[in-house]
Rosetta silent file (secondary structure, phi, psi, omega in degrees, C-alpha in Angstrom):
SEQUENCE: XXXXXXXXXXXXXXXXXXXXXXXXXXXXXXXXXXXXXXXXXXXXXXXXXXXXXXXXXXXXXXXXXXXXXXXXXXXXXXXXXXXXXXXXXXXXXXXXXXXXXXXXXXXXXXXXXXXXXXXXXXXXXXXXXXXXXXXXXXXXXXXXXXXXXXXXXXXXXXXXXXXXXXXXXXXXXXXXXXXXXXXXXXXXXXXXXXXXXXXXXXXXXXXXXXXXXXXXXXXXXXXXXXXXXXXXXXXXXXXXXXXXXXXXXXXXXXXXXXXXXXXXXXXXXXXXXXXXXXXXXXXXXXXXXXXXXXXXXXXXXX
SCORE:     score description
SCORE:     0.000 S_00000001
   1 L     0.000  168.950 -178.137    9.408   12.853   21.802 S_00000001
   2 H   -58.963  -45.336 -173.735    7.355    9.741   21.209 S_00000001
   3 H   -65.795  -38.558  179.592   10.184    7.319   21.943 S_00000001
   4 H   -72.642  -32.609  177.475   11.065    8.926   25.278 S_00000001
   5 H   -63.406  -43.184 -177.916    7.396    9.137   26.253 S_00000001
   6 H   -63.658  -37.117 -175.259    6.940    5.411   25.659 S_00000001
   7 L   -96.414   11.068  172.007    9.927    4.473   27.756 S_00000001
   8 L   -93.125    3.058  173.665    9.113    6.870   30.570 S_00000001
   9 L   102.551   -3.236  178.179    6.473    4.405   31.704 S_00000001
  10 L   -78.732  154.663 -173.582    3.320    5.913   30.197 S_00000001
  11 L   -85.878  145.688  171.352    0.936    3.560   28.437 S_00000001
  12 L   -71.665  158.842  173.840    0.391    3.352   24.702 S_00000001
  13 E   -59.146  151.330  178.271   -3.167    3.884   23.456 S_00000001
  14 E  -128.146  127.438  178.902   -5.338    0.760   23.606 S_00000001
  15 E   -97.201  135.632  173.417   -8.111    0.007   21.105 S_00000001
  16 E   -88.323  120.533 -178.482  -11.093   -2.115   22.096 S_00000001
  17 L   -93.619  169.748  176.911  -11.713   -4.703   19.373 S_00000001
  18 H   -53.403  138.387 -179.498  -14.893   -6.693   18.672 S_00000001
  19 H    84.610    2.727  177.965  -15.746   -8.990   21.560 S_00000001
  20 H    87.770    3.906  176.813  -13.958   -6.779   24.063 S_00000001
  21 L   -69.086  159.385 -176.946  -10.409   -7.749   23.107 S_00000001
  22 E  -117.606  146.625  174.428   -7.697   -5.110   23.451 S_00000001
  23 E  -136.651  123.164  175.280   -4.944   -3.962   21.084 S_00000001
  24 E   -85.939  147.752  177.504   -2.140   -1.578   22.032 S_00000001
  25 E  -154.797  167.085  177.616   -0.668    0.716   19.393 S_00000001
  26 E  -152.982  153.042 -179.814    1.457    3.858   19.082 S_00000001
  27 E  -107.991  142.850  178.601    2.169    6.469   16.411 S_00000001
  28 E  -138.178  164.935  174.728    5.609    7.585   15.225 S_00000001
  29 E    84.186 -147.044 -174.599    6.997    9.768   12.485 S_00000001
  30 L   -83.126  117.053 -176.385    5.131   12.564   10.702 S_00000001
  31 L   -56.704  -32.311  179.963    1.673   13.149   12.266 S_00000001
  32 L  -103.340   13.122 -175.954    0.232   14.266    8.908 S_00000001
  33 L   -78.812  176.500  177.735    2.310   11.847    6.844 S_00000001
  34 E   -66.015  129.233 -173.175    1.265    8.937    4.672 S_00000001
  35 E   -74.531  142.217  176.684    0.035    6.181    7.005 S_00000001
  36 E  -133.614  123.349  170.498    1.936    2.941    7.452 S_00000001
  37 E   -81.968  120.624 -172.605    0.761    0.030    9.588 S_00000001
  38 E  -108.725  129.370 -178.109    3.954   -1.205   11.238 S_00000001
  39 E  -113.688  115.410 -176.187    4.359   -4.791   12.503 S_00000001
  40 L   -66.644  169.274  177.373    7.116   -5.363   15.067 S_00000001
  41 L   -79.195 -171.215 -177.656    9.508   -8.298   15.160 S_00000001
  42 L  -119.565  120.103   -5.541    9.418  -11.402   17.364 S_00000001
  43 L   -82.596  163.529  179.317    9.354  -10.866   20.276 S_00000001
  44 L  -179.994  178.202  173.601    8.270   -7.236   20.459 S_00000001
  45 L  -141.919 -172.380  178.706    5.593   -4.616   21.042 S_00000001
  46 H   -60.611  -18.171 -175.974    4.565   -1.304   19.517 S_00000001
  47 H   -62.627  -26.223 -178.648    7.626    0.243   21.179 S_00000001
  48 H   -71.356  -12.436  174.852   10.048   -0.833   18.445 S_00000001
  49 H   -57.525  -25.291  178.970    8.340    1.593   16.085 S_00000001
  50 H   -60.062  -29.869 -178.996   10.555    4.233   17.716 S_00000001
  51 H   -66.596  -31.047 -178.178   13.545    2.726   15.924 S_00000001
  52 H   -91.041    0.105 -171.722   11.972    3.516   12.536 S_00000001
  53 H   -63.000  -43.538 -177.740   10.875    7.032   13.481 S_00000001
  54 H   -61.837  -44.754  178.277   13.808    8.943   12.012 S_00000001
  55 H   -65.439  -37.720  178.199   13.473    7.210    8.636 S_00000001
  56 H   -62.640  -43.783  177.943    9.703    7.723    8.718 S_00000001
  57 H   -60.913  -39.694 -178.233   10.127   11.454    9.308 S_00000001
  58 H   -62.754  -27.525 -177.079   12.582   11.679    6.413 S_00000001
  59 L  -114.119   18.613  176.407    9.959   10.266    4.039 S_00000001
  60 L    52.668   50.662  178.408    6.906   11.972    5.586 S_00000001
  61 E  -111.103  143.258  175.651    5.430    8.706    6.831 S_00000001
  62 E  -107.785  105.765 -179.197    3.133    8.250    9.825 S_00000001
  63 E   -84.430  126.784  171.075    3.881    4.892   11.405 S_00000001
  64 E  -110.696  103.082 -176.518    1.073    3.251   13.357 S_00000001
  65 E   -92.929  121.654 -179.145    2.783    0.445   15.259 S_00000001
  66 E  -111.055  147.010  179.587    0.417   -2.157   16.658 S_00000001
  67 L   -92.891  129.601 -176.693    1.163   -4.820   19.232 S_00000001
  68 L   -78.088  163.791 -177.239    0.237   -8.353   18.213 S_00000001
  69 L   -56.779  134.759  177.573   -1.825  -10.786   20.314 S_00000001
  70 L    93.257   -9.975  176.797   -0.118  -12.114   23.416 S_00000001
  71 L  -107.611  146.195  174.045    2.379   -9.256   23.672 S_00000001
  72 L    52.253 -129.525 -176.510    2.067   -6.246   25.963 S_00000001
  73 L   -92.699    3.734 -175.891   -1.500   -5.104   26.439 S_00000001
  74 L   -87.736  130.960 -175.845   -2.913   -6.916   23.386 S_00000001
  75 L   -63.639  135.195  177.230   -5.265   -9.807   24.096 S_00000001
  76 L   -67.724  138.820  174.736   -4.034  -13.268   23.141 S_00000001
  77 L  -131.241  166.421  176.970   -5.900  -15.006   20.294 S_00000001
  78 L   -59.465  153.853 -178.488   -5.464  -18.401   18.593 S_00000001
  79 L   -57.456  152.596  177.324   -2.530  -18.614   16.147 S_00000001
  80 L   150.614  153.442  177.391   -2.983  -17.296   12.628 S_00000001
  81 L   -91.641  -41.345 -173.414   -2.014  -14.485   10.274 S_00000001
  82 H   -62.936  -37.401 -177.867   -5.419  -13.560    8.856 S_00000001
  83 H   -66.780  -35.755  176.658   -6.993  -12.721   12.215 S_00000001
  84 H   -67.575  -39.630  176.951   -4.218  -10.230   12.989 S_00000001
  85 H   -60.306  -42.685  179.522   -4.714   -8.692    9.554 S_00000001
  86 H   -65.590  -39.190  176.313   -8.435   -8.266   10.233 S_00000001
  87 H   -64.324  -37.980  177.940   -7.710   -6.645   13.603 S_00000001
  88 H   -63.088  -34.762  177.339   -5.268   -4.280   11.878 S_00000001
  89 H   -67.876  -34.116  175.292   -8.070   -3.285    9.510 S_00000001
  90 H   -63.548  -42.393  177.352  -10.276   -2.449   12.503 S_00000001
  91 H   -61.942  -44.583  178.616   -7.498   -0.167   13.755 S_00000001
  92 H   -59.848  -42.887  178.054   -7.213    1.442   10.316 S_00000001
  93 H   -61.961  -43.818 -179.090  -10.984    2.018   10.249 S_00000001
  94 H   -60.784  -36.469 -179.148  -10.899    3.506   13.737 S_00000001
  95 L   -87.637    0.660  177.589   -8.176    5.938   12.677 S_00000001
  96 L    75.443   29.072 -178.608  -10.024    6.834    9.484 S_00000001
  97 L   -95.240  111.340  179.025   -7.457    5.306    7.122 S_00000001
  98 L   -76.250  -47.624  174.720   -9.034    4.316    3.820 S_00000001
  99 L  -131.748  162.442 -174.352   -5.751    3.151    2.277 S_00000001
 100 E  -167.839  171.015  171.536   -2.263    2.788    3.730 S_00000001
 101 E   -98.735  164.064  171.974    1.106    1.089    3.416 S_00000001
 102 E  -128.686  147.403  177.594    2.263   -1.830    5.548 S_00000001
 103 E  -141.026  123.147  175.923    5.723   -2.580    6.935 S_00000001
 104 E  -123.024  135.208  177.993    6.722   -5.703    8.815 S_00000001
 105 E  -108.519  133.449  175.352   10.161   -6.428   10.257 S_00000001
 106 H    54.062 -118.584 -179.932   11.428   -9.977   10.791 S_00000001
 107 H   -66.009  -12.375  174.938    8.607  -11.966   12.414 S_00000001
 108 H   -82.963  -13.805 -178.753    6.251   -9.090   11.619 S_00000001
 109 H   -55.851  -47.106  179.923    6.787   -9.543    7.882 S_00000001
 110 H   -58.322  -31.050 -178.932    4.131  -12.266    7.450 S_00000001
 111 H   -76.734  -33.615  176.465    1.538   -9.994    9.057 S_00000001
 112 H   -64.516  -40.411  178.207    2.389   -7.049    6.794 S_00000001
 113 H   -76.167  -28.088  179.322    1.799   -9.210    3.727 S_00000001
 114 H   -62.221  -39.407  179.117   -1.280  -10.781    5.349 S_00000001
 115 H   -61.711  -41.020  179.362   -3.060   -7.426    5.425 S_00000001
 116 H   -68.326  -28.802  177.201   -2.415   -7.042    1.691 S_00000001
 117 H   -75.381  -36.970 -177.603   -3.737  -10.561    1.094 S_00000001
 118 H   -78.853  -36.197 -176.683   -6.894   -9.979    3.144 S_00000001
 119 L  -136.183   67.260 -173.205   -7.623   -6.457    1.862 S_00000001
 120 L   -59.372  -30.008 -177.819   -5.656   -5.934   -1.380 S_00000001
 121 L   -74.559  -14.881 -175.936   -7.611   -2.817   -2.386 S_00000001
 122 L  -100.557  -11.475 -176.202   -6.674   -0.969    0.805 S_00000001
 123 E  -105.271  114.969 -175.945   -2.915   -1.559    0.833 S_00000001
 124 E   -84.783  -11.230  178.966   -0.961    0.748   -1.471 S_00000001
 125 E   179.229  150.138 -177.277    2.373   -0.929   -0.853 S_00000001
 126 E  -127.609  135.902  171.383    4.074   -3.534    1.340 S_00000001
 127 E  -124.674  125.509  171.634    7.583   -3.624    2.801 S_00000001
 128 E  -117.173  113.927 -179.534    8.944   -6.711    4.541 S_00000001
 129 E   -97.838  108.772 -173.607   12.376   -6.097    6.096 S_00000001
 130 L    53.997   41.531 -177.997   14.002   -9.489    6.707 S_00000001
 131 L   -70.403  139.707 -178.842   10.471  -10.859    6.683 S_00000001
 132 L   -76.461  136.305  167.160    9.952  -14.456    7.682 S_00000001
 133 L   -95.456 -158.451  178.659    8.589  -17.005    5.230 S_00000001
 134 L   -89.645  102.552 -173.949    7.354  -20.440    6.242 S_00000001
 135 H   -49.444  -41.858 -172.933   10.392  -21.944    7.981 S_00000001
 136 H   -67.860  -16.765  174.977    9.247  -25.535    7.562 S_00000001
 137 H   -97.864  -15.960 -175.579    9.315  -25.158    3.774 S_00000001
 138 H  -102.854  -53.400 -176.364   12.550  -23.165    3.679 S_00000001
 139 L  -150.848   80.769 -175.579   14.778  -24.455    6.476 S_00000001
 140 H   -55.374  -30.714 -176.972   13.023  -26.937    8.788 S_00000001
 141 H   -68.912   -9.381  175.797   16.109  -27.250   10.994 S_00000001
 142 H   -67.196  -22.211  174.998   15.551  -23.636   12.101 S_00000001
 143 L   -99.581  147.088  175.105   12.883  -25.084   14.390 S_00000001
 144 L   -70.013  164.163  177.609   13.692  -27.526   17.162 S_00000001
 145 H   -58.870  -40.042  178.489   12.362  -31.073   16.979 S_00000001
 146 H   -61.702  -44.790  179.371    9.869  -30.178   19.724 S_00000001
 147 H   -62.691  -41.655  179.266    8.630  -27.160   17.772 S_00000001
 148 H   -62.123  -40.757  179.091    8.255  -29.232   14.598 S_00000001
 149 H   -64.165  -40.841 -177.790    6.236  -31.815   16.498 S_00000001
 150 H   -74.328  -32.249  175.239    3.958  -29.165   18.009 S_00000001
 151 H   -65.776  -40.308  176.047    3.464  -27.388   14.682 S_00000001
 152 H   -63.382  -39.332  178.638    2.403  -30.728   13.195 S_00000001
 153 H   -64.236  -43.131  178.993    0.066  -31.215   16.148 S_00000001
 154 H   -66.138  -41.090  179.598   -1.449  -27.765   15.656 S_00000001
 155 H   -62.291  -33.152  178.966   -1.801  -28.332   11.914 S_00000001
 156 L   -76.324   -7.109  174.619   -3.690  -31.549   12.659 S_00000001
 157 L   118.866  -10.114 -178.835   -6.199  -29.529   14.686 S_00000001
 158 L   -94.679   70.380 -178.647   -4.975  -29.646   18.281 S_00000001
 159 H   -64.297  -41.528 -177.056   -4.144  -25.958   18.640 S_00000001
 160 H   -63.990  -46.411 -179.965   -4.747  -25.930   22.386 S_00000001
 161 H   -65.755  -41.674  179.629   -2.489  -28.896   23.078 S_00000001
 162 H   -64.378  -41.804  179.556    0.249  -27.640   20.759 S_00000001
 163 H   -63.768  -43.690 -179.964    0.172  -24.189   22.324 S_00000001
 164 H   -62.892  -43.818 -178.127    0.375  -25.614   25.844 S_00000001
 165 H   -68.254  -42.412  179.946    3.277  -27.905   24.984 S_00000001
 166 H   -68.222  -34.440  177.483    5.232  -25.232   23.103 S_00000001
 167 H   -64.157  -46.097  179.841    4.613  -22.771   25.938 S_00000001
 168 H   -61.200  -42.013 -179.772    5.968  -25.223   28.520 S_00000001
 169 H   -67.332  -39.773 -179.672    9.060  -25.898   26.415 S_00000001
 170 H   -65.213  -40.360  177.715    9.676  -22.193   25.800 S_00000001
 171 H   -64.508  -39.040  176.501    9.452  -21.443   29.513 S_00000001
 172 H   -62.339  -44.288 -177.058   11.935  -24.245   30.205 S_00000001
 173 H   -71.540  -37.336 -170.827   14.321  -22.902   27.558 S_00000001
 174 H  -110.378   -1.916 -173.222   13.964  -19.224   28.386 S_00000001
 175 H   -46.903  -52.813 -179.223   12.916  -19.256   32.031 S_00000001
 176 H   -59.323  -34.708 -179.744   16.125  -17.836   33.556 S_00000001
 177 H   -65.242  -38.063 -175.192   16.124  -15.051   30.963 S_00000001
 178 H   -68.353  -19.724 -176.141   12.572  -14.012   31.838 S_00000001
 179 L   -93.185   -2.675 -175.700   13.475  -13.387   35.477 S_00000001
 180 L   -80.771  152.915  172.436   16.321  -10.926   34.823 S_00000001
 181 L   -74.909  174.624 -170.022   16.109   -7.170   35.303 S_00000001
 182 H   -59.650  -44.253 -177.273   16.407   -4.966   32.216 S_00000001
 183 H   -67.443  -46.048  179.387   20.198   -4.516   32.262 S_00000001
 184 H   -66.530  -35.646  177.836   21.002   -8.166   32.898 S_00000001
 185 H   -60.863  -45.669 -178.025   18.409   -9.185   30.299 S_00000001
 186 H   -59.669  -40.923  179.051   20.078   -7.056   27.616 S_00000001
 187 H   -66.845  -44.856 -177.767   23.447   -8.715   28.260 S_00000001
 188 H   -68.206  -39.695 -178.496   21.973  -12.230   28.297 S_00000001
 189 H   -66.423  -40.890  177.970   19.825  -11.685   25.210 S_00000001
 190 H   -58.950  -37.184 -178.713   22.772  -10.379   23.211 S_00000001
 191 H   -66.176  -21.083  179.555   24.679  -13.552   24.062 S_00000001
 192 H   -81.906  -15.075 -176.899   21.927  -15.605   22.419 S_00000001
 193 L   -71.951  152.506  176.034   22.315  -13.882   19.047 S_00000001
 194 L   -55.470  149.984 -174.926   24.280  -15.554   16.234 S_00000001
 195 L   -53.736  -34.916 -177.597   28.016  -14.715   16.350 S_00000001
 196 L   -82.552   -4.187 -173.802   27.845  -12.449   13.288 S_00000001
 197 L   -91.406   76.619 -175.119   24.883  -10.440   14.583 S_00000001
 198 L  -127.982   15.155 -176.368   26.753   -7.518   16.133 S_00000001
 199 H   -63.266  -27.840 -178.520   25.648   -4.487   14.104 S_00000001
 200 H   -70.423  -16.870 -175.743   23.774   -3.064   17.097 S_00000001
 201 H   -60.973  -28.030 -178.587   26.993   -2.736   19.106 S_00000001
 202 H   -92.710    6.545 -176.961   27.792    0.540   17.353 S_00000001
 203 L  -134.444   72.635 -172.225   24.306    1.977   17.918 S_00000001
 204 H   -61.018  -33.770 -178.975   23.712    2.086   21.683 S_00000001
 205 H   -69.672  -43.112  176.921   20.501    4.154   21.546 S_00000001
 206 H   -63.922  -42.775  178.943   18.829    1.823   19.063 S_00000001
 207 H   -61.066  -39.163  179.502   20.047   -1.182   21.064 S_00000001
 208 H   -62.605  -45.897  179.506   18.606    0.358   24.232 S_00000001
 209 H   -61.885  -45.567 -178.642   15.175    0.844   22.649 S_00000001
 210 H   -61.667  -48.975 -176.333   15.208   -2.676   21.213 S_00000001
 211 H   -65.949  -38.174  177.043   16.285   -4.375   24.434 S_00000001
 212 H   -63.005  -38.397 -178.669   13.772   -2.427   26.541 S_00000001
 213 H   -72.206  -43.351  179.297   11.024   -3.452   24.150 S_00000001
 214 H   -63.631  -40.088  177.369   12.014   -7.128   23.943 S_00000001
 215 H   -60.357  -42.543  176.794   12.245   -7.253   27.736 S_00000001
 216 H   -64.389  -41.554 -176.736    8.717   -5.820   27.929 S_00000001
 217 H   -65.122  -29.922 -176.302    7.458   -8.242   25.276 S_00000001
 218 L   -96.053   26.638  169.629    8.731  -11.260   27.186 S_00000001
 219 L   -59.864  -32.606  167.920    6.808  -10.590   30.374 S_00000001
 220 L  -134.975  167.447  179.284    5.070  -13.750   29.166 S_00000001
 221 L  -100.478    9.627 -173.369    5.940  -16.065   26.276 S_00000001
 222 H   -60.195  -46.943 -179.085    2.373  -16.140   24.905 S_00000001
 223 H   -67.648  -38.662  178.915    2.984  -13.845   21.925 S_00000001
 224 H   -60.722  -45.689  178.835    6.294  -15.517   21.113 S_00000001
 225 H   -66.022  -43.144 -179.633    4.651  -18.948   21.014 S_00000001
 226 H   -59.520  -44.155  178.650    1.711  -17.629   18.997 S_00000001
 227 H   -58.435  -48.095 -176.836    4.058  -16.137   16.388 S_00000001
 228 H   -63.300  -37.350  175.609    6.002  -19.364   15.958 S_00000001
 229 H   -69.924  -38.018 -177.277    2.840  -21.391   15.470 S_00000001
 230 H   -64.276  -41.716  177.237    1.393  -18.785   13.111 S_00000001
 231 H   -83.007  -24.240 -175.340    4.325  -18.903   10.697 S_00000001
 232 H   -76.645  -38.984  177.341    5.030  -22.586   11.236 S_00000001
 233 L   -69.750  162.005  172.220    1.570  -23.880   10.369 S_00000001
 234 L   -53.873  132.905 -174.508    0.311  -23.671    6.770 S_00000001
 235 L   -67.979  138.731 -176.300   -0.447  -19.997    6.239 S_00000001
 236 L   -95.313   30.398  175.884   -4.124  -19.065    6.375 S_00000001
 237 L  -131.868  161.321  177.793   -3.799  -16.376    3.701 S_00000001
 238 L  -106.131  100.859 -179.657   -3.492  -16.476   -0.097 S_00000001
 239 H   -62.434  -25.792  178.905   -0.255  -14.736   -1.056 S_00000001
 240 H   -70.012  -13.108  179.238   -1.362  -14.968   -4.676 S_00000001
 241 H   -83.768   -7.385 -177.091   -4.233  -12.573   -3.916 S_00000001
 242 L   -72.710  125.767  175.532   -1.824   -9.706   -3.200 S_00000001
 243 L  -111.967   -7.295 -178.343   -2.032   -6.937   -5.802 S_00000001
 244 L   -71.694  141.938  169.758   -0.105   -4.302   -3.812 S_00000001
 245 L   -55.769  129.674 -172.867    3.424   -3.385   -4.911 S_00000001
 246 E  -127.606  130.756 -179.621    5.583   -5.445   -2.562 S_00000001
 247 E  -115.456  122.120 -179.520    9.210   -4.934   -1.551 S_00000001
 248 E  -113.486  115.862 -175.693   11.113   -7.807    0.081 S_00000001
 249 E  -119.457  127.324  177.136   14.458   -6.846    1.613 S_00000001
 250 E  -133.838  169.765  179.670   16.908   -9.297    3.170 S_00000001
 251 E  -113.561  145.716 -177.613   20.586   -9.312    4.086 S_00000001
 252 L   -76.511  -10.962  177.502   23.279  -11.593    2.702 S_00000001
 253 L  -114.390   17.363 -177.272   24.779  -12.088    6.206 S_00000001
 254 L   -81.139  110.575  178.411   21.496  -12.561    8.067 S_00000001
 255 L   -89.012  -10.362 -177.266   21.713  -15.790   10.070 S_00000001
 256 L   -89.619  -47.040  173.833   18.346  -15.213   11.764 S_00000001
 257 L  -131.467   85.562 -175.854   16.125  -14.830    8.670 S_00000001
 258 L   -60.048  161.984 -176.200   18.334  -15.763    5.701 S_00000001
 259 L   -61.118  -18.428  176.440   17.715  -14.341    2.237 S_00000001
 260 H   -57.507  -28.440  178.471   16.093  -17.651    1.212 S_00000001
 261 H   -64.552  -36.813  176.943   12.969  -16.387    2.982 S_00000001
 262 H   -65.697  -38.378  177.579   12.773  -13.539    0.478 S_00000001
 263 H   -63.837  -43.294  179.325   13.026  -15.988   -2.405 S_00000001
 264 H   -59.725  -45.815 -179.684   10.203  -18.092   -0.925 S_00000001
 265 H   -67.378  -42.211 -178.015    7.977  -15.033   -0.563 S_00000001
 266 H   -62.752  -32.025  179.369    8.880  -13.641   -4.001 S_00000001
 267 L   -71.496  -14.412 -174.529    7.858  -16.905   -5.649 S_00000001
 268 L  -114.884  -17.628 -179.065    4.378  -16.575   -4.127 S_00000001
 269 L  -103.543  115.767 -175.603    3.613  -12.832   -4.197 S_00000001
 270 L   -56.739  127.515  173.921    2.788  -11.588   -7.703 S_00000001
 271 L    70.462   11.909 -177.409    5.253   -8.996   -8.978 S_00000001
 272 L   -62.443  141.381  175.838    7.190   -8.716   -5.723 S_00000001
 273 E   -97.914  130.547 -175.442   10.489   -6.839   -5.886 S_00000001
 274 E  -117.133  131.267  177.802   13.331   -8.541   -4.052 S_00000001
 275 E  -126.763  132.702  172.676   16.482   -6.846   -2.747 S_00000001
 276 E  -114.125  113.754 -178.455   19.394   -8.543   -0.981 S_00000001
 277 E   -77.806  132.972 -179.437   21.580   -6.021    0.844 S_00000001
 278 L   -75.714  143.237  176.788   25.309   -6.723    0.712 S_00000001
 279 L    53.425   42.631 -175.449   27.255   -7.178    3.949 S_00000001
 280 L  -124.715  125.330  173.867   24.036   -6.865    5.975 S_00000001
 281 L   -92.459 -170.489 -174.851   23.027   -8.840    9.042 S_00000001
 282 H   -64.190  -42.879 -179.588   19.557   -8.949   10.602 S_00000001
 283 H   -64.925  -36.431  178.329   19.944   -5.729   12.568 S_00000001
 284 H   -61.126  -46.537 -176.359   21.127   -3.818    9.503 S_00000001
 285 H   -70.073  -41.935 -172.042   18.047   -4.814    7.495 S_00000001
 286 H   -87.133  -17.480 -173.761   15.465   -4.373   10.243 S_00000001
 287 H  -136.277  -36.241 -168.706   16.810   -1.257   11.967 S_00000001
 288 H   -94.945  -22.408 -177.886   19.845    0.474   10.456 S_00000001
 289 L  -123.141   46.758  178.499   19.025    0.808    6.752 S_00000001
 290 H   -80.268  -25.803 -178.146   15.345    1.689    6.812 S_00000001
 291 H   -56.476  -50.190 -178.520   15.841    5.065    5.121 S_00000001
 292 H   -69.699  -30.528  177.932   16.603    3.547    1.725 S_00000001
 293 H   -69.023  -40.973  177.290   13.870    0.945    2.161 S_00000001
 294 H   -66.576  -36.980  177.342   11.262    3.616    2.868 S_00000001
 295 H   -59.896  -43.800 -179.071   12.502    5.612   -0.128 S_00000001
 296 H   -70.892  -39.214  178.509   11.956    2.599   -2.372 S_00000001
 297 H   -58.992  -47.631  179.628    8.584    1.748   -0.783 S_00000001
 298 H   -62.273  -35.927 -178.210    7.287    5.269   -1.426 S_00000001
 299 H   -68.274  -35.526 -175.764    8.607    5.091   -5.001 S_00000001
 300 H   -94.307  -13.441 -175.770    6.796    1.863   -5.886 S_00000001
 301 L   -63.492  148.032  179.162    3.564    2.475   -3.914 S_00000001
 302 L   -88.072    0.000    0.000    0.424    3.079   -5.930 S_00000001
């Protein structure tokens, strides 16, 4: 199957973008199904698409999971949401997709809505599962003082300096974690999660896929830093330009991306539908209850 092929060490396909940049991607779900551009969480790569495969098959969806800049085999680019959206459109063109759905989980949520903001006529529906809003407007304390300072520096125009400083701090904070083998990494990473974030404990196969992918994604911290700057800075897209039916799903027990992020997004995306799942932590929203989210996405899509 696709998920076992990816984790047997074979490489995902790589698309050459304008200027010679590279983007890794992988397909999951129904090969002839309705296409969905899938945006992984932070940190991550195209490999987490395997977690959504069963739900995609149930709803005859073809997930095309792309790896964002700085992760895996995808070339690093300056921070921003719009540039990733434009690259995703190049992938869609390459695959012959005239219209499609988008789905972003957690830190991938802003990119799923960005595609709809950049190309509203091509996106038939958007799903953000525990999608991140702009932390500094919702809950500034979610970022460290150092991160807030560097986001302000980047916003003022010094992207290079802010990226370098945030990279150095991230390596200091996460350095020991980055040197661990896969098994030790999984144990250490779990210990970093909020105390209530334990839904994955009862799903060892999903946890294995997630941990293998996060371990792969953190070979460097470049993508992780880029993501944090991209959502932290003022967003370079117009959420008010979105005309696609949009579904925002959050969990009432999510300590990583609280439901307030859904409220922030709903206030800015015209006609967005907002759902708060009861007794749901971050893992439940982003991985365990995708079947019902895909059912609703297909129902509201144009």
